[in-house]
GUTI-193242 format. One line per 2 residues: number of its first residue (from 1); their letters; for each residue x, y, z of N, C-alpha, C, CB. Coordinates in steps of 0.05 Angstrom, whole numbers, plus 5000, padded with zeros to 4 digits. Glycine has a CB too. Layout:
REM residues N
NUM = a = X,Y,Z,X,Y,Z,X,Y,Z,X,Y,Z ~ ...
//
This chain:
REM residues 111
1 = xx = 1002,0747,9324,1009,0729,9294,1001,0758,9272,0979,0693,9288 ~ 0976,0768,9277,0970,0785,9258,0986,0808,9261,0942,0791,9258
3 = xx = 0994,0820,9280,1019,0840,9283,1045,0835,9267,1027,0839,9312 ~ 1053,0808,9268,1076,0802,9254,1070,0804,9230,1088,0779,9260
5 = xx = 1050,0792,9216,1037,0792,9187,1043,0816,9178,1006,0787,9184 ~ 1028,0842,9197,1035,0867,9191,1057,0879,9188,1028,0878,9203
7 = xx = 1070,0874,9209,1101,0881,9213,1113,0875,9183,1118,0859,9238 ~ 1116,0844,9172,1123,0836,9150,1119,0850,9123,1115,0816,9150
9 = xx = 1088,0847,9120,1078,0859,9104,1088,0886,9089,1060,0860,9115 ~ 1086,0911,9122,1096,0934,9114,1125,0934,9110,1088,0952,9130
11 = xx = 1141,0924,9121,1172,0924,9116,1174,0913,9087,1190,0904,9138 ~ 1160,0901,9074,1167,0888,9047,1162,0910,9028,1148,0860,9039
13 = xx = 1140,0927,9030,1142,0951,9012,1163,0965,9008,1128,0969,9018 ~ 1175,0967,9017,1202,0986,9022,1199,1017,9034,1218,0992,8992
15 = xx = 1174,1017,9046,1165,1035,9059,1168,1063,9047,1176,1031,9082 ~ 1149,1069,9021,1158,1093,9009,1149,1120,9018,1151,1090,8984
17 = xx = 1132,1115,9040,1119,1142,9056,1135,1144,9084,1082,1138,9063 ~ 1155,1140,9097,1166,1139,9120,1144,1149,9139,1190,1154,9121
19 = xx = 1136,1173,9139,1119,1191,9166,1098,1176,9168,1106,1225,9162 ~ 1085,1163,9141,1050,1146,9148,1062,1115,9162,1025,1137,9106
21 = xx = 1079,1107,9145,1085,1084,9147,1101,1077,9175,1099,1079,9125 ~ 1115,1096,9183,1129,1094,9210,1117,1090,9230,1142,1113,9216
23 = xx = 1090,1099,9234,1074,1094,9261,1065,1067,9250,1047,1117,9271 ~ 1051,1061,9235,1046,1032,9230,1058,1005,9242,1050,1030,9206
25 = xx = 1095,1014,9229,1114,0999,9242,1118,1000,9266,1132,1001,9234 ~ 1112,1023,9282,1116,1029,9304,1096,1007,9323,1112,1058,9306
27 = xx = 1070,1013,9311,1048,1000,9335,1044,0973,9321,1015,1020,9341 ~ 1057,0961,9303,1060,0928,9297,1081,0918,9312,1068,0919,9266
29 = xx = 1104,0935,9315,1129,0924,9330,1123,0927,9355,1156,0938,9324 ~ 1113,0945,9369,1105,0949,9405,1083,0930,9411,1093,0983,9416
31 = xx = 1063,0931,9397,1044,0912,9400,1049,0879,9399,1028,0920,9380 ~ 1066,0879,9382,1084,0842,9381,1102,0843,9404,1108,0833,9349
33 = xx = 1116,0862,9410,1132,0864,9438,1121,0861,9457,1143,0884,9445 ~ 1100,0873,9466,1081,0878,9490,1066,0849,9489,1058,0909,9486
35 = xx = 1051,0834,9473,1041,0814,9468,1060,0786,9481,1036,0817,9440 ~ 1080,0790,9467,1100,0772,9476,1113,0768,9511,1121,0780,9457
37 = xx = 1116,0797,9519,1116,0801,9548,1095,0788,9565,1114,0828,9553 ~ 1066,0794,9552,1046,0789,9569,1042,0758,9569,1021,0804,9562
39 = xx = 1049,0748,9544,1050,0718,9541,1073,0703,9565,1061,0713,9507 ~ 1093,0717,9565,1114,0703,9583,1107,0708,9610,1143,0714,9578
41 = xx = 1093,0727,9623,1083,0734,9643,1070,0714,9653,1071,0754,9641 ~ 1050,0704,9639,1030,0682,9646,1041,0656,9643,1006,0684,9629
43 = xx = 1057,0652,9623,1072,0624,9618,1094,0617,9642,1089,0625,9588 ~ 1105,0638,9652,1122,0633,9668,1117,0632,9701,1138,0650,9661
45 = xx = 1089,0646,9705,1076,0639,9728,1076,0666,9748,1092,0612,9740 ~ 1091,0684,9730,1092,0716,9747,1067,0728,9751,1107,0739,9730
47 = xx = 1047,0717,9737,1023,0730,9738,1009,0725,9772,1003,0718,9711 ~ 1020,0700,9786,1007,0697,9807,1025,0708,9832,0999,0669,9809
49 = xx = 1049,0720,9818,1067,0737,9845,1060,0764,9840,1106,0735,9845 ~ 1050,0774,9821,1043,0802,9820,1020,0807,9827,1047,0813,9798
51 = xx = 1012,0829,9847,0990,0831,9848,0975,0849,9839,0987,0829,9863 ~ 0962,0841,9815,0952,0861,9794,0924,0848,9788,0974,0863,9766
53 = xx = 0905,0869,9775,0878,0851,9768,0885,0849,9737,0844,0869,9777 ~ 0894,0826,9730,0895,0817,9704,0877,0822,9689,0899,0795,9701
55 = xx = 0845,0818,9695,0829,0822,9678,0827,0849,9665,0809,0815,9688 ~ 0836,0872,9687,0831,0896,9678,0857,0900,9662,0825,0916,9701
57 = xx = 0878,0895,9674,0909,0896,9652,0900,0890,9625,0938,0870,9659 ~ 0890,0859,9625,0881,0854,9593,0870,0868,9580,0867,0836,9588
59 = xx = 0838,0878,9590,0817,0893,9584,0840,0920,9571,0794,0900,9614 ~ 0852,0932,9582,0864,0958,9581,0880,0954,9559,0879,0966,9606
61 = xx = 0896,0930,9558,0920,0924,9537,0904,0920,9514,0940,0898,9544 ~ 0884,0906,9508,0871,0899,9480,0857,0929,9473,0845,0870,9483
63 = xx = 0849,0943,9494,0835,0970,9484,0850,0987,9465,0828,0989,9507 ~ 0880,0990,9488,0893,1009,9476,0905,0996,9444,0917,1019,9498
65 = xx = 0904,0967,9448,0921,0960,9425,0903,0961,9397,0935,0931,9430 ~ 0874,0959,9403,0854,0965,9385,0858,0993,9379,0827,0958,9394
67 = xx = 0862,1009,9393,0859,1043,9382,0884,1048,9370,0855,1069,9407 ~ 0908,1038,9380,0932,1042,9365,0925,1029,9332,0959,1026,9382
69 = xx = 0919,0999,9334,0913,0990,9309,0893,1007,9286,0902,0964,9315 ~ 0872,1017,9299,0855,1031,9280,0867,1056,9270,0829,1037,9293
71 = xx = 0883,1067,9286,0899,1091,9273,0921,1079,9249,0917,1108,9299 ~ 0936,1059,9261,0954,1048,9235,0943,1034,9207,0971,1026,9246
73 = xx = 0911,1025,9218,0898,1020,9190,0891,1046,9175,0871,1002,9192 ~ 0883,1069,9188,0881,1087,9172,0906,1101,9158,0868,1102,9183
75 = xx = 0929,1102,9172,0950,1110,9155,0961,1095,9137,0966,1116,9167 ~ 0955,1067,9140,0961,1044,9114,0936,1047,9092,0962,1007,9128
77 = xx = 0913,1053,9105,0904,1052,9078,0903,1079,9063,0879,1041,9077 ~ 0911,1099,9073,0916,1127,9062,0948,1125,9047,0914,1151,9091
79 = xx = 0962,1111,9051,0986,1102,9037,0977,1086,9012,1005,1085,9057 ~ 0962,1067,9020,0951,1055,8991,0936,1072,8979,0935,1031,8991
81 = xx = 0922,1089,8983,0909,1104,8967,0922,1118,8951,0895,1117,8977 ~ 0946,1131,8958,0964,1150,8941,0976,1138,8921,0983,1162,8955
83 = xx = 0974,1104,8915,0994,1099,8898,0992,1105,8869,0999,1075,8901 ~ 0971,1118,8857,0967,1132,8827,0983,1154,8823,0938,1143,8822
85 = xx = 0991,1163,8851,1005,1193,8847,1038,1186,8843,0999,1217,8878 ~ 1042,1206,8824,1078,1198,8819,1094,1210,8841,1093,1210,8788
87 = xx = 1126,1198,8841,1139,1200,8863,1143,1225,8859,1160,1184,8868 ~ 1152,1237,8839,1162,1268,8843,1138,1287,8817,1206,1270,8833
89 = xx = 1127,1301,8835,1111,1317,8826,1119,1334,8798,1107,1332,8848 ~ 1143,1341,8807,1149,1363,8784,1166,1345,8759,1171,1391,8798
91 = xx = 1167,1313,8757,1171,1295,8740,1164,1289,8720,1169,1283,8745 ~ 1171,1285,8698,1153,1274,8676,1150,1242,8670,1163,1286,8650
93 = xx = 1170,1232,8690,1169,1200,8692,1139,1195,8702,1194,1187,8715 ~ 1140,1170,8698,1116,1153,8711,1123,1131,8729,1099,1139,8691
95 = xx = 1143,1145,8744,1147,1129,8770,1125,1138,8793,1177,1135,8780 ~ 1114,1113,8801,1086,1118,8816,1102,1107,8852,1053,1090,8799
97 = xx = 1082,1126,8868,1091,1121,8899,1094,1092,8902,1070,1133,8923 ~ 1074,1076,8890,1073,1047,8900,1079,1029,8874,1041,1039,8913
99 = xx = 1092,1015,8874,1090,0998,8844,1063,0974,8847,1124,0978,8837 ~ 1059,0960,8824,1036,0939,8822,1041,0930,8849,1037,0915,8796
101 = xx = 1071,0910,8857,1070,0891,8871,1063,0904,8901,1094,0875,8866 ~ 1079,0930,8903,1074,0937,8935,1045,0952,8940,1099,0960,8945
103 = xx = 1028,0958,8917,0998,0962,8921,0988,0943,8929,0984,0969,8900 ~ 0989,0916,8920,0980,0888,8935,0989,0885,8964,0992,0863,8921
105 = xx = 1012,0888,8961,1018,0883,8994,1011,0902,9015,1046,0879,8999 ~ 1009,0932,9004,0997,0948,9026,0960,0947,9026,1010,0979,9021
107 = xx = 0956,0932,9005,0919,0922,9011,0922,0904,9028,0899,0907,8985 ~ 0944,0882,9028,0940,0864,9049,0944,0873,9074,0954,0842,9046
109 = xx = 0964,0890,9078,0971,0903,9105,0951,0917,9113,0993,0919,9107 ~ 0937,0932,9100,0908,0947,9111,0887,0930,9120,0895,0964,9090
111 = x = 0884,0906,9102,0867,0891,9114,0875,0873,9144,0858,0875,9092
//
C-alpha cells in the first residue's frame, strides 16, 4: 500500500531529476510487484507446494526491501532539498527545480 502511494506521488511530480527519482520509482514499482507475487503465492496455496523456508524468505525479502527503500528515501529527500535551486544555472529566470506543489508532493513521498 505505501509503495503504491510513493509510486503515485513521485510520478505526479513530473520527475524533474530522473537520475535520482528513477531509482525511487524502480524501488517502488519492483517492491510493489514482488509484494503482489508474494501475496499470490500464499493466496493460491503455492507455498504448500514449494519446499522453501518461507520464514527465511520473508525475512530476506523485507530486509532487502528496507535497504532499497532507505536508499530511495535518501535520494527522494535529496531531490526535495534541491527545490530552491534554479532549473538552469546560467538563466536569469526564476524557474525552480520543483514548484511549490511538487515540493509538497516530494515531501509526502519522502515521508
